[in-house]
C-alpha positions in Angstrom: 162.7 87.5 40.3 164.4 84.4 43.0 165.4 87.8 45.2 161.9 89.5 44.6 160.0 86.0 46.0 162.6 86.1 48.9 161.6 89.5 50.2 157.9 89.3 50.1 157.7 87.3 53.3 160.0 90.0 55.0 158.1 92.9 53.9 154.8 91.4 54.7 156.2 90.4 58.1 157.2 94.4 58.5 153.7 95.6 57.3 151.9 93.5 60.2 154.5 94.4 62.8 154.6 98.4 62.0 151.6 98.6 60.1 149.1 99.0 63.2 151.1 101.6 64.4 150.4 103.8 61.2 146.8 102.9 62.0 147.1 104.0 65.6 148.4 107.5 64.4 145.4 108.1 61.9 142.7 106.9 63.8 144.5 109.7 67.1 144.7 112.4 64.4 140.9 111.9 63.4 139.8 111.9 68.1 138.8 115.4 69.3 138.4 116.6 73.1 136.3 119.4 71.9 133.2 118.1 73.1 134.3 116.2 76.3 136.9 119.2 77.7 134.4 122.2 76.5 134.4 126.1 77.9 132.4 126.1 81.0 131.8 128.5 83.9 131.4 127.3 87.8 128.4 128.6 89.5 128.3 132.2 89.9 131.4 132.6 88.2 132.0 135.8 86.4 132.5 136.3 82.8 133.1 138.9 80.2 131.0 137.2 77.4 127.9 138.9 78.9 127.4 142.7 79.2 126.4 141.9 82.5 129.4 139.8 83.5 127.2 137.3 85.0 127.8 133.8 84.3 124.1 132.9 85.3 121.3 134.1 83.0 118.0 135.8 84.8 115.2 134.3 84.7 112.8 135.1 81.4 110.2 137.1 81.7 107.3 135.3 81.5 108.5 131.9 81.8 107.2 129.7 85.1 109.8 127.6 87.1 109.1 124.1 86.7 106.6 123.3 89.8 105.9 126.8 90.7 102.5 126.6 88.4 101.1 124.3 91.4 98.9 126.7 93.4 96.7 123.7 94.6 98.5 122.7 97.8 95.9 119.9 98.8 96.1 118.9 95.3 99.8 118.2 95.0 100.4 117.1 98.6 96.8 116.0 100.3 97.8 117.9 103.4 95.1 121.0 104.5 97.5 123.1 106.7 99.9 120.4 107.4 97.2 117.7 107.9 95.9 114.9 105.9 92.4 116.4 104.5 89.5 113.7 104.1 88.3 115.1 100.5 89.0 114.2 97.0 90.2 117.7 95.5 88.0 116.8 92.4 85.0 114.1 91.7 84.8 110.7 91.8 83.5 108.9 88.7 83.2 105.3 87.5 86.0 106.4 85.1 88.2 107.8 88.0 87.9 104.8 90.4 88.5 102.3 87.4 91.9 104.2 85.9 92.6 104.4 90.2 92.2 100.2 89.6 94.4 100.1 86.8 97.3 102.3 88.6 96.9 100.3 91.7 97.3 96.6 89.9 100.7 98.3 88.3 102.0 100.5 90.9 100.8 99.0 94.6 99.4 95.0 94.3 102.9 93.6 94.1 103.1 94.5 97.1 99.7 95.0 98.6 98.2 92.1 96.8 95.2 92.7 94.9 92.6 92.7 97.2 94.7 95.6 99.3 95.4 92.7 102.4 99.0 92.7 102.3 99.8 89.2 100.9 101.6 89.0 97.7 105.0 87.3 96.7 106.9 90.1 97.3 105.4 89.8 101.0 106.6 86.1 100.9 109.7 86.4 99.7 111.3 90.4 100.1 111.1 90.1 103.6 108.8 93.4 103.9 105.5 93.3 105.7 103.2 96.0 103.3 100.5 97.3 104.8 96.8 95.5 104.8 94.7 98.4 103.8 91.6 96.7 105.5 93.0 96.9 109.0 91.2 99.5 111.0 93.9 102.2 111.4 94.1 102.5 107.8 90.1 102.1 107.1 90.3 105.5 109.6 92.5 107.0 107.9 91.7 110.0 106.1 91.6 109.4 102.0 94.3 112.4 102.1 96.9 110.0 104.1 97.0 107.4 101.2 97.5 110.5 98.7 100.3 111.6 100.8 102.1 108.0 101.6 102.3 107.5 97.8 104.1 110.5 97.6 106.7 110.9 100.4 106.6 106.9 100.8 107.0 105.4 104.0 110.0 105.6 106.9 110.2 103.4 110.1 111.8 105.2 112.5 113.2 109.0 112.1 115.8 108.9 109.0 118.4 111.4 110.7 118.2 108.6 113.2 119.2 106.0 111.2 115.8 104.7 110.6 114.8 102.8 106.9 112.6 104.0 104.0 110.2 100.6 103.8 108.2 102.4 100.7 109.8 104.6 98.4 108.0 108.0 97.0 106.2 107.4 94.3 105.7 110.9 93.4 108.3 110.9 90.1 106.4 107.7 88.8 103.0 108.7 88.9 100.9 111.4 88.4 99.0 113.8 90.9 95.5 112.7 89.4 96.4 108.9 89.2 97.8 109.2 93.1 94.4 110.5 94.0 92.6 107.9 91.7 94.5 105.2 93.1 93.6 106.7 96.7 90.1 106.5 95.9 90.4 103.1 94.8 92.0 102.1 97.8 88.7 103.4 100.0 86.6 101.5 97.4 88.5 98.0 98.2 87.8 98.7 101.8 84.0 99.4 101.5 84.0 96.1 99.1 85.8 94.3 101.8 83.7 95.4 105.3 80.5 96.2 103.4 77.2 95.0 105.0 73.5 94.2 103.6 72.2 98.1 104.4 75.3 99.3 102.6 73.3 97.7 99.5 70.6 99.8 97.9 67.0 98.3 98.7 66.1 97.9 95.3 68.9 95.7 94.7 69.3 93.5 97.6 67.5 90.8 96.2 69.6 89.9 92.5 72.3 89.4 95.6 71.3 85.8 96.7 71.2 84.1 99.8 
């Protein structure tokens, strides 16, 4: 009995010392690299799996690749024969302007300011100068200009010559219809900040006060 008790600490020590090796062996036997190192083919590499010997499969008849269904060039680019257009691709409504305001406040106001003057915390602390939508150059710009800028972004100088992008593209973030809604709302902002009494319908001028 005394001999068994004296051997227990020795057995426990050996179990602690070598037991982790047994556990590691079990763990390694359970690991497989089948998903990580699965068979694959390089582009245009031939294969005997298909009868035609091609690894790249042809497009399924009747399907349309992503982006190929965009037949309305102006709706998706804001350009007419490469020139920025000055018309909306669809009717402007109150609902559209409200949607434009919502999207503008989310995506644009952080840099350009709620009123569009380019005054914001990003402008103060970010080391950039966001555009002031109320400067004459942008008041005279066609509405397609704003859609185009939202889509492709703004580069300062020639990118090939080391120019930098001061505003990145929002094409992957904002749907085309919402980009147009934002452009329409920017135009509404411009009109609101530069309106005169003659722009107000005569029957509503008395409600403005002095």
